[in-house]
C-alpha positions in Angstrom: 15.7 -3.2 22.1 15.8 -5.8 25.0 14.9 -4.7 28.4 17.8 -3.3 30.4 19.3 -5.6 33.0 17.2 -5.2 36.2 18.8 -3.4 39.1 20.3 -5.7 41.6 17.4 -5.3 44.1 14.7 -5.9 41.5 13.0 -9.3 41.6 14.4 -11.7 39.1 12.3 -12.0 35.9 12.2 -15.8 36.3 9.8 -15.4 39.2 11.6 -17.3 41.9 11.6 -14.3 44.2 15.2 -13.4 44.9 16.8 -10.4 43.3 18.1 -10.8 39.7 21.6 -10.2 41.1 21.2 -13.2 43.4 19.3 -15.4 41.0 19.8 -15.5 37.3 22.5 -12.9 36.7 25.3 -15.2 38.0 24.3 -17.8 35.5 24.1 -15.2 32.7 27.6 -14.1 33.5 29.0 -17.6 33.5 29.2 -18.0 37.3 27.5 -20.4 39.5 26.5 -19.1 42.9 24.5 -20.8 45.7 21.1 -22.0 44.5 21.5 -19.9 41.3 23.0 -23.0 39.6 20.9 -24.6 36.8 20.7 -27.8 38.7 17.5 -28.9 37.1 15.8 -28.5 33.8 13.2 -26.2 35.3 15.9 -24.0 36.7 17.6 -23.8 33.3 14.2 -22.9 31.8 13.7 -20.1 34.3 17.2 -18.7 33.6 16.6 -18.9 29.9 13.4 -16.9 30.3 15.3 -14.3 32.3 17.8 -14.2 29.5 15.1 -13.4 27.0 13.8 -10.7 29.4 17.2 -9.0 29.8 18.5 -9.6 26.3 21.2 -12.2 27.0 21.4 -13.8 23.6 24.9 -15.2 24.4 23.4 -17.2 27.4 20.5 -18.5 25.3 22.9 -19.8 22.6 25.3 -21.3 25.2 22.6 -23.2 27.0 21.1 -24.5 23.7 22.2 -28.1 22.9 24.7 -28.1 20.1 22.7 -30.6 18.0 19.8 -28.1 17.7 21.4 -24.7 18.4 20.8 -22.2 15.6 23.8 -20.4 14.1 22.4 -17.1 15.4 19.5 -15.8 17.4 17.6 -12.5 16.9 15.5 -11.3 19.8 12.4 -9.2 19.1 13.2 -5.7 20.4 9.5 -4.8 20.6 8.7 -7.6 23.1 8.7 -7.0 26.8 8.7 -10.3 28.7 6.4 -9.8 31.7 5.8 -13.1 33.5 6.8 -16.8 33.4 4.3 -19.5 34.4 5.6 -23.0 34.9 2.7 -25.5 34.2 4.6 -28.7 35.0 7.8 -30.7 34.7 8.6 -34.3 34.0 11.9 -35.6 35.2 14.8 -33.1 34.8 16.2 -33.4 38.3 19.2 -35.0 40.0 20.2 -38.2 38.3 18.0 -37.7 35.3 19.4 -37.5 31.8 16.4 -35.7 30.3 13.4 -33.8 31.3 10.6 -31.6 30.0 9.2 -28.3 31.2 5.8 -26.9 30.2 5.6 -23.2 30.5 3.7 -20.1 29.4 5.8 -17.0 28.8 3.7 -13.8 28.9 4.8 -10.8 26.8 3.7 -7.4 25.6 4.5 -5.6 22.4 6.0 -2.2 23.2 4.8 -0.7 20.0 1.2 -1.8 19.9 0.6 -2.6 23.6 -0.9 -6.0 22.6 -0.3 -8.9 25.0 0.6 -12.4 24.0 2.0 -15.6 25.2 4.3 -18.4 24.2 3.1 -21.8 25.4 5.6 -24.6 25.0 6.6 -28.0 26.2 10.4 -27.9 26.1 12.8 -30.8 26.1 16.1 -30.7 28.0 19.0 -33.0 28.3 21.7 -33.4 31.0 25.2 -33.9 29.6 28.6 -33.5 31.2 27.1 -32.1 34.4 25.0 -29.4 32.7 21.4 -29.0 31.5 20.8 -27.9 27.9 17.6 -26.8 26.1 17.0 -29.1 23.1 13.7 -28.0 21.4 10.0 -27.8 21.8 8.4 -31.2 22.1 5.6 -32.0 19.7 
């Protein structure tokens, strides 16, 4: 089962520092508030990581580009997402139409206690004023 949504005072799973309530939760609920907007590819990557951490499958699908979006998405209920490490970005800011974010997402298996990580260079596109995740880049 995905992790329960963090209390409003708990740090956001994305690692930016503010509470989840003031950081990624507004995006996950379809609202844009202050600097919680996904104004960059990196910000979208962070909000998507938080969505994995709190089990927001709907948000993950909504922010996946329609050209590469799967028909459904199953989240592994045994994984606890523990930490996001951003290794670097290329483009993905104001005025850019595309960008990449290299990250390492650290997790732990609730059943076995084993730790693991997902290392990816993700591609993003900016269309109609919004950033979308496209796919891992080779």
